[in-house]
C-alpha positions, -999 to 999 in steps of 0.1 A, spaced: 625 836 45 613 867 69 602 836 94 627 847 123 609 881 120 573 873 119 583 851 152 600 879 170 565 904 161 542 875 173 559 869 202 557 904 211 521 906 205 518 874 224 533 892 254 525 923 250 494 933 235 475 898 244 493 893 281 504 859 281 523 844 302 559 831 292 548 792 294 522 802 270 538 822 241 566 800 242 540 769 232 524 792 206 559 796 190 568 759 195 535 751 175 539 775 148 576 766 143 567 728 137 549 741 107 582 756 95 601 723 101 574 709 83 576 729 50 613 724 50 616 685 54 593 690 20 616 714 7 594 745 3 610 776 10 580 799 15 568 828 33 543 831 59 525 848 34 523 820 8 511 796 32 479 780 18 451 759 26 464 729 10 498 733 28 484 732 63 460 701 55 492 683 43 507 697 78 482 681 96 476 647 77 513 646 88 507 653 120 481 625 125 504 599 104 535 604 128 507 594 153 500 630 175 471 625 196 443 650 183 445 667 210 479 679 201 466 685 170 441 706 180 467 726 202 490 732 175 462 743 156 452 769 179 491 776 175 482 785 142 455 802 142 471 827 166 499 834 142 476 839 113 457 855 133 486 882 142 498 884 106 465 900 96 461 920 123 493 937 113 483 933 74 511 917 63 482 889 50 447 896 38 432 861 45 439 834 69 446 805 59 435 788 86 399 801 85 391 774 64 412 744 85 382 724 105 399 710 146 401 679 150 369 661 171 379 657 203 362 632 222 358 652 261 376 633 287 364 644 319 392 646 344 395 627 374 384 640 406 386 633 442 357 626 468 358 646 502 369 615 520 397 611 496 408 647 499 409 644 539 430 614 536 459 630 519 454 656 544 459 630 567 493 618 560 509 646 562 537 650 588 527 679 604 559 675 628 582 684 598 584 721 588 579 707 550 547 693 565 534 725 574 537 740 543 523 710 524 492 711 547 487 746 541 492 742 501 469 716 500 442 738 520 444 765 495 443 743 463 411 727 473 397 757 492 400 782 468 404 760 431 439 777 420 458 764 397 493 752 401 508 785 386 488 804 408 496 788 438 535 793 436 530 830 424 507 838 454 523 861 476 520 873 514 511 909 494 482 888 479 468 884 512 434 895 527 430 874 556 407 898 575 379 895 549 389 861 536 403 865 504 435 861 479 440 882 452 452 857 423 468 866 397 456 843 364 461 837 329 466 867 306 479 886 340 441 889 349 433 895 389 405 882 405 398 877 442 384 841 455 374 839 490 396 815 512 383 786 538 388 788 576 406 753 576 428 767 548 433 802 564 443 784 598 469 761 580 482 793 559 484 813 592 504 781 610 524 783 580 531 814 582 539 823 614 557 791 625 576 778 597 581 807 570 597 827 594 626 807 598 635 799 562 665 819 549 649 834 521 669 846 491 668 882 477 640 893 459 621 860 469 606 880 503 572 883 493 564 849 479 547 826 503 555 791 497 593 791 497 613 755 493 643 750 524 666 771 502 642 804 503 632 802 468 596 802 456 587 766 445 583 753 411 553 737 396 572 698 396 582 705 433 544 708 442 538 682 418 559 660 433 550 665 466 511 655 454 523 622 438 541 611 468 505 619 495 484 605 470 510 574 473 513 574 509 473 577 511 468 549 490 445 568 463 448 548 429 434 579 408 457 601 388 456 633 409 477 662 405 475 697 417 452 702 391 426 675 401 423 697 434 409 724 407 385 700 392 374 685 429 367 724 442 346 732 412 329 697 410 321 698 444 306 734 443 280 726 417 272 694 437 257 711 458 239 735 443 267 764 436 260 789 410 275 781 373 287 822 370 300 821 408 320 792 401 333 804 364 344 839 387 362 823 410 383 796 384 389 830 364 377 815 336 372 840 306 340 817 293 312 801 308 318 770 284 349 762 299 331 760 335 304 737 319 322 709 322 315 708 359 279 701 352 289 673 331 305 660 361 279 672 381 254 646 358 277 618 363 272 627 400 235 621 397 235 592 376 256 570 395 237 585 428 203 567 412 220 535 401 232 534 435 203 544 455 172 541 430 151 507 438 149 498 402 175 514 392 
């Protein structure tokens, strides 16, 4: 079998032609390897060119029987579509067996969103007398002010700051650059961190341009930012499921509620498709519905 050879080619295709991050292409490969593991479990010694629609249908039923959630099944199927698309591009196959497979129907769960009061409560419990408190305040202000993904936050560099015109340069998914505005409060707390805290951190070689550093002078990890947000959520007494991404959802929702143009929000979030941004119009409708229930005399 020549799976390993095609995995190597698929990896290069994802990295070089599609410009995916390490996390993304590794996830794609893991999903395709699940199919290979299933085929081996069934005792089927097939090359990728020999995989048929029936094999994929059986594989999805197998995942369902294992209790794999529909969202996870859809993600795995997306990885398989990418793999067989690569085989088509390379003319290794003539038709994709995935083309006739329907994705599981997903119920679209709207993400938790923080109110402005809840965001202010989380910011207020940060201990600004501590160096890491000044850093954490700047991070949360940036997350909410500019709607960044956590990966974009931790990779933000000093050379990405255009504070004289109140903008940040962001390197998003697929290594696509975009410029997003930064609010005055976020700008103020970012400057406080840079001028009074970061300058005292012993920075490791190769980390000099990263903005948000840990005590040892290295760029923060996604896990560290997640833990900081969870700790502040508990301190603020907020019962919602809050993560760094919640600030991004809140940023977009509050803009839509305030009447912002959907295309402008799409550009700031870095969404490739407007349909991804449209989830926030659903959130907005929920907000309007709840407002009617709360204030209409005959609701």
